[in-house]
A tleap script that builds the chain and sets N, CA, C and O, in Angstrom:
source leaprc.protein.ff14SB
mol = sequence {
  NMET SER ASP TRP VAL MET VAL ALA THR ARG
  SER GLU LEU LEU PRO GLY GLU HIE ARG VAL
  VAL TRP ASP GLY ASP THR GLY ILE VAL VAL
  TYR ASN ILE GLU GLY GLU LEU TYR ALA ILE
  GLU ASP GLN CYS THR HIE ASP ALA LEU GLU
  LEU SER SER GLY GLU VAL GLU GLY HIE GLU
  VAL ILE CYS PRO TRP HIE GLY ALA ARG PHE
  ASP LEU ARG THR GLY ALA ALA LEU CYS ALA
  PRO ALA TYR GLU PRO VAL ALA SER PHE PRO
  VAL LYS GLU GLU HIE GLY ALA ILE TRP THR
  ARG ASP ASN ARG GLN CASP
}
set mol.1.N position { -4.917 -65.628 -18.864 }
set mol.1.CA position { -5.251 -64.684 -17.975 }
set mol.1.C position { -4.212 -64.147 -17.041 }
set mol.1.O position { -3.574 -64.973 -16.388 }
set mol.2.N position { -3.931 -62.738 -16.876 }
set mol.2.CA position { -2.939 -62.447 -16.272 }
set mol.2.C position { -3.107 -62.313 -14.868 }
set mol.2.O position { -4.298 -62.278 -14.559 }
set mol.3.N position { -2.325 -62.228 -13.919 }
set mol.3.CA position { -2.454 -62.122 -12.416 }
set mol.3.C position { -2.439 -60.614 -12.131 }
set mol.3.O position { -1.906 -59.784 -12.866 }
set mol.4.N position { -3.069 -60.355 -11.007 }
set mol.4.CA position { -3.177 -58.928 -10.487 }
set mol.4.C position { -1.819 -58.421 -10.278 }
set mol.4.O position { -0.982 -59.135 -9.726 }
set mol.5.N position { -1.526 -57.175 -10.701 }
set mol.5.CA position { -0.256 -56.558 -10.181 }
set mol.5.C position { -0.399 -55.440 -9.324 }
set mol.5.O position { -1.245 -54.565 -9.509 }
set mol.6.N position { 0.390 -55.453 -8.413 }
set mol.6.CA position { 0.374 -54.515 -7.237 }
set mol.6.C position { 0.908 -53.086 -7.729 }
set mol.6.O position { 2.056 -53.014 -8.169 }
set mol.7.N position { 0.171 -52.058 -7.667 }
set mol.7.CA position { 0.363 -50.641 -7.995 }
set mol.7.C position { 1.004 -49.923 -6.957 }
set mol.7.O position { 2.121 -49.469 -7.208 }
set mol.8.N position { 0.442 -49.708 -5.687 }
set mol.8.CA position { 1.021 -48.851 -4.851 }
set mol.8.C position { -0.168 -49.143 -3.586 }
set mol.8.O position { -1.192 -49.805 -3.754 }
set mol.9.N position { 0.247 -48.478 -2.304 }
set mol.9.CA position { -0.621 -48.361 -1.414 }
set mol.9.C position { -1.657 -47.256 -1.552 }
set mol.9.O position { -1.319 -46.416 -2.386 }
set mol.10.N position { -2.629 -47.065 -1.061 }
set mol.10.CA position { -3.406 -45.907 -1.296 }
set mol.10.C position { -2.693 -44.561 -0.785 }
set mol.10.O position { -2.786 -43.485 -1.375 }
set mol.11.N position { -2.012 -44.764 0.325 }
set mol.11.CA position { -1.248 -43.486 0.712 }
set mol.11.C position { 0.107 -43.255 -0.213 }
set mol.11.O position { 0.632 -42.152 -0.064 }
set mol.12.N position { 0.635 -44.019 -1.000 }
set mol.12.CA position { 1.509 -43.896 -1.905 }
set mol.12.C position { 0.918 -43.387 -3.205 }
set mol.12.O position { 1.778 -43.032 -4.011 }
set mol.13.N position { -0.187 -43.278 -3.559 }
set mol.13.CA position { -0.839 -42.693 -4.696 }
set mol.13.C position { -2.128 -41.721 -4.334 }
set mol.13.O position { -3.328 -41.991 -4.290 }
set mol.14.N position { -1.434 -40.516 -4.098 }
set mol.14.CA position { -2.442 -39.685 -3.553 }
set mol.14.C position { -3.250 -39.088 -4.749 }
set mol.14.O position { -2.847 -39.381 -5.874 }
set mol.15.N position { -4.419 -38.232 -4.623 }
set mol.15.CA position { -5.110 -37.619 -5.555 }
set mol.15.C position { -4.253 -36.591 -6.567 }
set mol.15.O position { -3.659 -35.643 -6.055 }
set mol.16.N position { -4.210 -36.788 -7.906 }
set mol.16.CA position { -3.362 -35.954 -8.620 }
set mol.16.C position { -2.374 -36.669 -9.287 }
set mol.16.O position { -1.930 -36.320 -10.381 }
set mol.17.N position { -1.903 -37.947 -8.494 }
set mol.17.CA position { -0.727 -38.561 -8.966 }
set mol.17.C position { -1.157 -39.865 -9.744 }
set mol.17.O position { -2.300 -40.311 -9.841 }
set mol.18.N position { 0.065 -40.405 -10.304 }
set mol.18.CA position { -0.213 -41.343 -11.234 }
set mol.18.C position { 1.083 -42.391 -10.975 }
set mol.18.O position { 2.026 -41.907 -10.350 }
set mol.19.N position { 1.189 -43.745 -11.398 }
set mol.19.CA position { 2.130 -44.623 -11.399 }
set mol.19.C position { 1.957 -45.616 -12.409 }
set mol.19.O position { 0.888 -46.136 -12.729 }
set mol.20.N position { 3.172 -45.858 -12.923 }
set mol.20.CA position { 3.256 -46.989 -14.046 }
set mol.20.C position { 3.732 -48.124 -13.478 }
set mol.20.O position { 4.717 -48.133 -12.740 }
set mol.21.N position { 3.030 -49.189 -13.804 }
set mol.21.CA position { 3.296 -50.684 -13.515 }
set mol.21.C position { 3.300 -51.439 -14.684 }
set mol.21.O position { 2.805 -50.925 -15.687 }
set mol.22.N position { 3.793 -52.631 -14.749 }
set mol.22.CA position { 3.970 -53.451 -15.870 }
set mol.22.C position { 3.341 -54.850 -15.651 }
set mol.22.O position { 3.635 -55.491 -14.642 }
set mol.23.N position { 2.558 -55.291 -16.493 }
set mol.23.CA position { 1.913 -56.476 -16.575 }
set mol.23.C position { 2.551 -57.209 -17.626 }
set mol.23.O position { 2.227 -56.887 -18.769 }
set mol.24.N position { 3.354 -58.090 -17.488 }
set mol.24.CA position { 4.218 -58.614 -18.601 }
set mol.24.C position { 4.921 -57.591 -19.337 }
set mol.24.O position { 5.776 -56.905 -18.776 }
set mol.25.N position { 4.541 -57.401 -20.883 }
set mol.25.CA position { 5.125 -56.316 -21.427 }
set mol.25.C position { 4.200 -55.288 -21.830 }
set mol.25.O position { 4.359 -54.576 -22.821 }
set mol.26.N position { 3.160 -55.229 -20.973 }
set mol.26.CA position { 2.246 -54.093 -21.108 }
set mol.26.C position { 2.468 -53.027 -19.897 }
set mol.26.O position { 2.514 -53.391 -18.722 }
set mol.27.N position { 2.611 -51.553 -20.348 }
set mol.27.CA position { 2.821 -50.639 -19.326 }
set mol.27.C position { 1.411 -50.326 -18.969 }
set mol.27.O position { 0.551 -50.264 -19.848 }
set mol.28.N position { 1.175 -50.153 -17.874 }
set mol.28.CA position { -0.276 -49.648 -17.439 }
set mol.28.C position { 0.075 -48.548 -16.406 }
set mol.28.O position { 0.892 -48.586 -15.487 }
set mol.29.N position { -0.798 -47.513 -16.821 }
set mol.29.CA position { -0.656 -46.207 -15.726 }
set mol.29.C position { -1.898 -45.907 -15.001 }
set mol.29.O position { -2.940 -45.529 -15.537 }
set mol.30.N position { -1.701 -46.119 -13.626 }
set mol.30.CA position { -2.937 -45.880 -12.947 }
set mol.30.C position { -2.916 -44.537 -12.367 }
set mol.30.O position { -1.967 -44.123 -11.702 }
set mol.31.N position { -4.109 -43.770 -12.658 }
set mol.31.CA position { -4.389 -42.513 -12.065 }
set mol.31.C position { -5.150 -42.243 -10.944 }
set mol.31.O position { -6.149 -42.962 -10.906 }
set mol.32.N position { -5.039 -41.380 -9.903 }
set mol.32.CA position { -5.727 -41.071 -9.041 }
set mol.32.C position { -6.226 -39.733 -9.307 }
set mol.32.O position { -5.477 -38.757 -9.292 }
set mol.33.N position { -7.726 -39.645 -9.599 }
set mol.33.CA position { -8.411 -38.313 -9.825 }
set mol.33.C position { -9.400 -38.206 -8.822 }
set mol.33.O position { -10.413 -38.904 -8.772 }
set mol.34.N position { -9.089 -37.323 -8.028 }
set mol.34.CA position { -9.976 -36.998 -6.719 }
set mol.34.C position { -10.545 -37.963 -6.088 }
set mol.34.O position { -11.728 -37.988 -5.749 }
set mol.35.N position { -9.476 -39.064 -5.843 }
set mol.35.CA position { -9.737 -40.277 -5.041 }
set mol.35.C position { -10.310 -41.409 -5.947 }
set mol.35.O position { -10.302 -42.526 -5.430 }
set mol.36.N position { -10.754 -41.320 -7.077 }
set mol.36.CA position { -11.100 -42.210 -7.941 }
set mol.36.C position { -9.857 -42.731 -8.855 }
set mol.36.O position { -9.023 -41.971 -9.347 }
set mol.37.N position { -9.863 -44.090 -8.998 }
set mol.37.CA position { -8.569 -44.724 -9.603 }
set mol.37.C position { -9.133 -45.103 -11.031 }
set mol.37.O position { -10.287 -45.490 -11.216 }
set mol.38.N position { -8.160 -44.941 -12.037 }
set mol.38.CA position { -8.494 -45.462 -13.277 }
set mol.38.C position { -7.145 -45.921 -13.841 }
set mol.38.O position { -6.084 -45.451 -13.431 }
set mol.39.N position { -7.221 -46.820 -14.757 }
set mol.39.CA position { -6.016 -47.414 -15.333 }
set mol.39.C position { -6.206 -47.647 -16.916 }
set mol.39.O position { -7.213 -48.151 -17.414 }
set mol.40.N position { -5.201 -47.250 -17.545 }
set mol.40.CA position { -5.191 -47.330 -19.024 }
set mol.40.C position { -3.904 -47.832 -19.526 }
set mol.40.O position { -3.063 -47.926 -18.632 }
set mol.41.N position { -3.490 -48.196 -20.742 }
set mol.41.CA position { -2.480 -48.737 -21.239 }
set mol.41.C position { -1.621 -47.363 -21.378 }
set mol.41.O position { -2.127 -46.322 -21.797 }
set mol.42.N position { -0.356 -47.471 -21.006 }
set mol.42.CA position { 0.614 -46.363 -21.226 }
set mol.42.C position { 1.198 -46.220 -22.615 }
set mol.42.O position { 2.401 -46.041 -22.805 }
set mol.43.N position { 0.301 -46.307 -23.573 }
set mol.43.CA position { 0.674 -46.218 -24.884 }
set mol.43.C position { -0.438 -45.379 -25.957 }
set mol.43.O position { -1.523 -45.849 -26.301 }
set mol.44.N position { 0.019 -44.254 -26.318 }
set mol.44.CA position { -1.099 -43.537 -27.383 }
set mol.44.C position { -1.110 -44.392 -28.490 }
set mol.44.O position { -0.138 -45.004 -28.933 }
set mol.45.N position { -2.468 -44.407 -28.995 }
set mol.45.CA position { -2.711 -45.413 -30.110 }
set mol.45.C position { -2.505 -44.477 -31.421 }
set mol.45.O position { -2.795 -45.030 -32.482 }
set mol.46.N position { -2.116 -43.340 -31.486 }
set mol.46.CA position { -1.477 -42.775 -32.583 }
set mol.46.C position { -0.297 -43.031 -33.113 }
set mol.46.O position { -0.153 -43.245 -34.316 }
set mol.47.N position { 0.876 -43.034 -32.065 }
set mol.47.CA position { 2.075 -43.225 -32.423 }
set mol.47.C position { 2.952 -44.084 -31.521 }
set mol.47.O position { 4.182 -44.116 -31.580 }
set mol.48.N position { 2.114 -44.841 -30.600 }
set mol.48.CA position { 2.756 -45.752 -29.747 }
set mol.48.C position { 3.791 -45.273 -28.698 }
set mol.48.O position { 4.657 -46.017 -28.239 }
set mol.49.N position { 3.649 -44.103 -28.390 }
set mol.49.CA position { 4.603 -43.425 -27.306 }
set mol.49.C position { 3.776 -43.414 -25.835 }
set mol.49.O position { 2.584 -43.712 -25.763 }
set mol.50.N position { 4.386 -43.123 -24.974 }
set mol.50.CA position { 3.873 -43.294 -23.557 }
set mol.50.C position { 3.188 -41.922 -23.267 }
set mol.50.O position { 3.591 -40.785 -23.511 }
set mol.51.N position { 1.812 -42.438 -22.561 }
set mol.51.CA position { 0.923 -41.242 -22.056 }
set mol.51.C position { 1.268 -40.755 -20.507 }
set mol.51.O position { 0.717 -39.797 -19.965 }
set mol.52.N position { 2.088 -41.432 -20.015 }
set mol.52.CA position { 2.215 -41.221 -18.475 }
set mol.52.C position { 2.929 -39.800 -18.376 }
set mol.52.O position { 2.770 -39.094 -17.380 }
set mol.53.N position { 3.663 -39.441 -19.372 }
set mol.53.CA position { 4.281 -38.096 -19.274 }
set mol.53.C position { 3.537 -36.921 -19.424 }
set mol.53.O position { 3.924 -35.796 -19.108 }
set mol.54.N position { 2.228 -37.275 -20.021 }
set mol.54.CA position { 1.300 -36.101 -20.438 }
set mol.54.C position { 0.660 -35.465 -19.304 }
set mol.54.O position { 0.557 -35.892 -18.154 }
set mol.55.N position { 0.256 -34.401 -19.796 }
set mol.55.CA position { -0.675 -33.507 -18.661 }
set mol.55.C position { -2.109 -34.003 -18.603 }
set mol.55.O position { -2.740 -34.378 -19.592 }
set mol.56.N position { -2.576 -33.973 -17.336 }
set mol.56.CA position { -3.902 -34.291 -17.110 }
set mol.56.C position { -4.857 -33.164 -16.838 }
set mol.56.O position { -4.486 -32.289 -16.055 }
set mol.57.N position { -6.029 -33.083 -17.386 }
set mol.57.CA position { -6.854 -31.951 -17.403 }
set mol.57.C position { -8.291 -32.791 -17.120 }
set mol.57.O position { -8.841 -33.421 -18.023 }
set mol.58.N position { -8.809 -32.718 -15.786 }
set mol.58.CA position { -9.799 -33.419 -15.217 }
set mol.58.C position { -9.787 -34.812 -15.413 }
set mol.58.O position { -9.083 -35.493 -14.667 }
set mol.59.N position { -10.540 -35.411 -16.412 }
set mol.59.CA position { -10.472 -36.867 -16.547 }
set mol.59.C position { -9.951 -37.236 -17.988 }
set mol.59.O position { -10.317 -38.174 -18.696 }
set mol.60.N position { -9.080 -36.341 -18.226 }
set mol.60.CA position { -8.389 -36.631 -19.578 }
set mol.60.C position { -6.919 -36.597 -19.639 }
set mol.60.O position { -6.386 -35.760 -18.910 }
set mol.61.N position { -6.225 -37.273 -20.299 }
set mol.61.CA position { -4.733 -37.057 -20.324 }
set mol.61.C position { -4.418 -36.849 -21.965 }
set mol.61.O position { -4.888 -37.499 -22.898 }
set mol.62.N position { -3.518 -35.786 -22.005 }
set mol.62.CA position { -3.011 -35.192 -23.152 }
set mol.62.C position { -1.764 -35.944 -23.455 }
set mol.62.O position { -0.920 -36.023 -22.563 }
set mol.63.N position { -1.521 -36.573 -24.745 }
set mol.63.CA position { -0.418 -37.012 -25.192 }
set mol.63.C position { 0.558 -36.058 -25.350 }
set mol.63.O position { 0.272 -35.098 -26.065 }
set mol.64.N position { 1.822 -36.112 -24.763 }
set mol.64.CA position { 2.793 -35.029 -24.986 }
set mol.64.C position { 3.496 -34.926 -26.169 }
set mol.64.O position { 4.273 -33.994 -26.376 }
set mol.65.N position { 3.268 -35.879 -27.020 }
set mol.65.CA position { 4.121 -35.700 -28.294 }
set mol.65.C position { 3.196 -35.090 -29.536 }
set mol.65.O position { 3.639 -34.291 -30.360 }
set mol.66.N position { 1.939 -35.565 -29.528 }
set mol.66.CA position { 1.171 -34.712 -30.635 }
set mol.66.C position { -0.289 -34.314 -30.196 }
set mol.66.O position { -1.169 -34.075 -31.023 }
set mol.67.N position { -0.478 -34.263 -28.856 }
set mol.67.CA position { -1.709 -33.573 -28.356 }
set mol.67.C position { -2.876 -34.370 -28.459 }
set mol.67.O position { -3.892 -33.706 -28.253 }
set mol.68.N position { -3.096 -35.666 -28.728 }
set mol.68.CA position { -4.101 -36.462 -28.817 }
set mol.68.C position { -4.612 -36.535 -27.095 }
set mol.68.O position { -3.851 -36.568 -26.127 }
set mol.69.N position { -5.852 -36.547 -27.078 }
set mol.69.CA position { -6.552 -36.708 -25.704 }
set mol.69.C position { -7.359 -38.034 -25.661 }
set mol.69.O position { -7.954 -38.601 -26.577 }
set mol.70.N position { -7.219 -38.384 -24.338 }
set mol.70.CA position { -7.746 -39.847 -24.070 }
set mol.70.C position { -8.693 -39.428 -22.646 }
set mol.70.O position { -8.340 -38.616 -21.791 }
set mol.71.N position { -9.819 -40.119 -22.657 }
set mol.71.CA position { -10.798 -40.228 -21.414 }
set mol.71.C position { -10.286 -41.304 -20.387 }
set mol.71.O position { -10.306 -42.501 -20.670 }
set mol.72.N position { -9.883 -40.886 -19.332 }
set mol.72.CA position { -9.083 -41.822 -18.261 }
set mol.72.C position { -10.163 -42.818 -17.872 }
set mol.72.O position { -9.771 -43.956 -17.617 }
set mol.73.N position { -11.402 -42.575 -17.793 }
set mol.73.CA position { -12.507 -43.451 -17.467 }
set mol.73.C position { -12.747 -44.474 -18.371 }
set mol.73.O position { -13.031 -45.610 -17.990 }
set mol.74.N position { -12.639 -44.108 -19.745 }
set mol.74.CA position { -13.068 -45.245 -20.475 }
set mol.74.C position { -11.816 -45.623 -21.510 }
set mol.74.O position { -11.878 -46.659 -22.173 }
set mol.75.N position { -10.865 -44.870 -21.592 }
set mol.75.CA position { -9.930 -45.215 -22.822 }
set mol.75.C position { -10.210 -44.227 -24.185 }
set mol.75.O position { -9.309 -44.031 -25.000 }
set mol.76.N position { -11.391 -43.707 -24.315 }
set mol.76.CA position { -11.725 -43.108 -25.414 }
set mol.76.C position { -10.811 -42.029 -26.001 }
set mol.76.O position { -10.174 -41.183 -25.373 }
set mol.77.N position { -10.865 -42.217 -27.309 }
set mol.77.CA position { -9.795 -41.021 -27.929 }
set mol.77.C position { -10.693 -40.001 -28.230 }
set mol.77.O position { -11.771 -40.317 -28.734 }
set mol.78.N position { -10.403 -38.674 -27.980 }
set mol.78.CA position { -11.336 -37.544 -27.600 }
set mol.78.C position { -10.899 -36.419 -28.867 }
set mol.78.O position { -11.599 -35.472 -29.225 }
set mol.79.N position { -9.778 -36.734 -29.337 }
set mol.79.CA position { -9.478 -35.844 -30.583 }
set mol.79.C position { -8.319 -36.426 -31.453 }
set mol.79.O position { -7.569 -37.289 -30.997 }
set mol.80.N position { -8.188 -35.914 -32.765 }
set mol.80.CA position { -7.125 -36.243 -33.634 }
set mol.80.C position { -5.754 -35.620 -32.801 }
set mol.80.O position { -5.781 -34.723 -31.958 }
set mol.81.N position { -4.735 -36.252 -33.218 }
set mol.81.CA position { -4.639 -37.340 -34.260 }
set mol.81.C position { -4.912 -38.904 -33.905 }
set mol.81.O position { -4.744 -39.866 -34.655 }
set mol.82.N position { -5.337 -38.902 -32.685 }
set mol.82.CA position { -5.698 -40.393 -32.181 }
set mol.82.C position { -7.151 -40.489 -32.708 }
set mol.82.O position { -7.907 -39.518 -32.736 }
set mol.83.N position { -7.515 -41.851 -33.164 }
set mol.83.CA position { -8.705 -42.220 -33.463 }
set mol.83.C position { -9.223 -43.475 -32.762 }
set mol.83.O position { -10.428 -43.726 -32.730 }
set mol.84.N position { -8.430 -44.151 -32.280 }
set mol.84.CA position { -8.565 -45.476 -31.651 }
set mol.84.C position { -8.383 -45.243 -30.153 }
set mol.84.O position { -7.457 -44.557 -29.720 }
set mol.85.N position { -9.305 -45.841 -29.363 }
set mol.85.CA position { -9.184 -45.728 -27.942 }
set mol.85.C position { -7.759 -46.558 -27.545 }
set mol.85.O position { -7.116 -47.359 -28.224 }
set mol.86.N position { -7.522 -46.048 -26.174 }
set mol.86.CA position { -6.271 -46.836 -25.384 }
set mol.86.C position { -7.226 -47.883 -24.578 }
set mol.86.O position { -8.401 -47.687 -24.267 }
set mol.87.N position { -6.428 -49.058 -24.310 }
set mol.87.CA position { -7.042 -50.073 -23.453 }
set mol.87.C position { -7.342 -49.479 -22.067 }
set mol.87.O position { -6.558 -48.727 -21.488 }
set mol.88.N position { -8.485 -49.854 -21.595 }
set mol.88.CA position { -8.624 -49.439 -20.212 }
set mol.88.C position { -8.647 -50.784 -19.392 }
set mol.88.O position { -8.971 -51.868 -19.877 }
set mol.89.N position { -8.232 -50.557 -17.982 }
set mol.89.CA position { -8.016 -52.043 -17.359 }
set mol.89.C position { -8.701 -51.870 -15.879 }
set mol.89.O position { -8.813 -50.749 -15.384 }
set mol.90.N position { -9.088 -52.885 -15.300 }
set mol.90.CA position { -9.862 -52.720 -13.891 }
set mol.90.C position { -8.780 -52.460 -12.895 }
set mol.90.O position { -7.622 -52.815 -13.114 }
set mol.91.N position { -9.176 -51.787 -11.702 }
set mol.91.CA position { -8.321 -51.557 -10.596 }
set mol.91.C position { -9.252 -51.821 -9.419 }
set mol.91.O position { -10.433 -51.506 -9.276 }
set mol.92.N position { -8.473 -52.440 -8.660 }
set mol.92.CA position { -9.146 -52.676 -7.231 }
set mol.92.C position { -8.325 -52.458 -6.066 }
set mol.92.O position { -7.099 -52.512 -6.162 }
set mol.93.N position { -8.959 -52.191 -4.866 }
set mol.93.CA position { -8.172 -51.976 -3.490 }
set mol.93.C position { -8.590 -53.177 -2.683 }
set mol.93.O position { -9.737 -53.607 -2.563 }
set mol.94.N position { -7.554 -53.623 -2.181 }
set mol.94.CA position { -7.586 -54.682 -1.034 }
set mol.94.C position { -6.734 -54.430 0.022 }
set mol.94.O position { -5.516 -54.377 -0.146 }
set mol.95.N position { -7.236 -54.276 1.045 }
set mol.95.CA position { -6.292 -54.097 2.380 }
set mol.95.C position { -5.379 -52.951 2.238 }
set mol.95.O position { -4.224 -53.063 2.651 }
set mol.96.N position { -5.818 -51.780 1.651 }
set mol.96.CA position { -5.041 -50.724 1.496 }
set mol.96.C position { -4.034 -50.867 0.196 }
set mol.96.O position { -3.177 -50.009 -0.015 }
set mol.97.N position { -4.169 -51.794 -0.495 }
set mol.97.CA position { -3.228 -51.808 -1.641 }
set mol.97.C position { -3.964 -51.710 -3.013 }
set mol.97.O position { -5.102 -52.158 -3.152 }
set mol.98.N position { -3.289 -51.120 -3.997 }
set mol.98.CA position { -4.139 -50.872 -5.048 }
set mol.98.C position { -3.701 -51.946 -6.206 }
set mol.98.O position { -2.540 -52.353 -6.241 }
set mol.99.N position { -4.563 -52.334 -7.038 }
set mol.99.CA position { -3.979 -53.586 -8.012 }
set mol.99.C position { -4.841 -53.219 -9.230 }
set mol.99.O position { -5.928 -52.649 -9.320 }
set mol.100.N position { -3.887 -53.801 -10.253 }
set mol.100.CA position { -4.560 -53.679 -11.774 }
set mol.100.C position { -4.061 -54.826 -12.520 }
set mol.100.O position { -3.133 -55.514 -12.093 }
set mol.101.N position { -4.654 -55.048 -13.621 }
set mol.101.CA position { -4.114 -56.209 -14.608 }
set mol.101.C position { -4.545 -56.139 -15.986 }
set mol.101.O position { -5.678 -55.747 -16.264 }
set mol.102.N position { -3.711 -56.496 -16.866 }
set mol.102.CA position { -4.213 -56.600 -18.425 }
set mol.102.C position { -5.036 -57.760 -18.397 }
set mol.102.O position { -4.588 -58.894 -18.229 }
set mol.103.N position { -6.590 -57.402 -18.610 }
set mol.103.CA position { -7.588 -58.337 -18.701 }
set mol.103.C position { -8.010 -58.631 -20.047 }
set mol.103.O position { -9.119 -59.142 -20.205 }
set mol.104.N position { -7.133 -58.327 -21.234 }
set mol.104.CA position { -7.637 -58.410 -22.578 }
set mol.104.C position { -7.505 -59.800 -22.911 }
set mol.104.O position { -8.072 -60.091 -23.964 }
set mol.105.N position { -6.932 -60.730 -22.332 }
set mol.105.CA position { -6.909 -62.133 -22.584 }
set mol.105.C position { -7.963 -62.991 -21.949 }
set mol.105.O position { -8.032 -64.198 -22.183 }
set mol.106.N position { -8.735 -62.398 -21.191 }
set mol.106.CA position { -9.721 -63.271 -20.468 }
set mol.106.C position { -10.788 -63.785 -21.420 }
set mol.106.O position { -11.685 -64.519 -21.003 }
savepdb mol mol.pdb
quit
């Protein structure tokens, strides 16, 4: 089980912004969408390239390499060429700080 990793303070991650953190060797990108926080693995399931440089439309991130779309709320793949979801991770806030972790080994 991995420990929680601090992402930023709420004032450092404003609506419309995102930040990448590392939990061990897993890149996690945390998005602030209209005040709600979502965390997914920063790796497209189609070609293992980072998603954090992709455009965000609503609750979707678009892979900048081949155009696959993923739902930030669930990690679901929404169109080809990706068919597998990206991992989604828990996000919590404590004392003004935002935290996430890779919980796949729990």
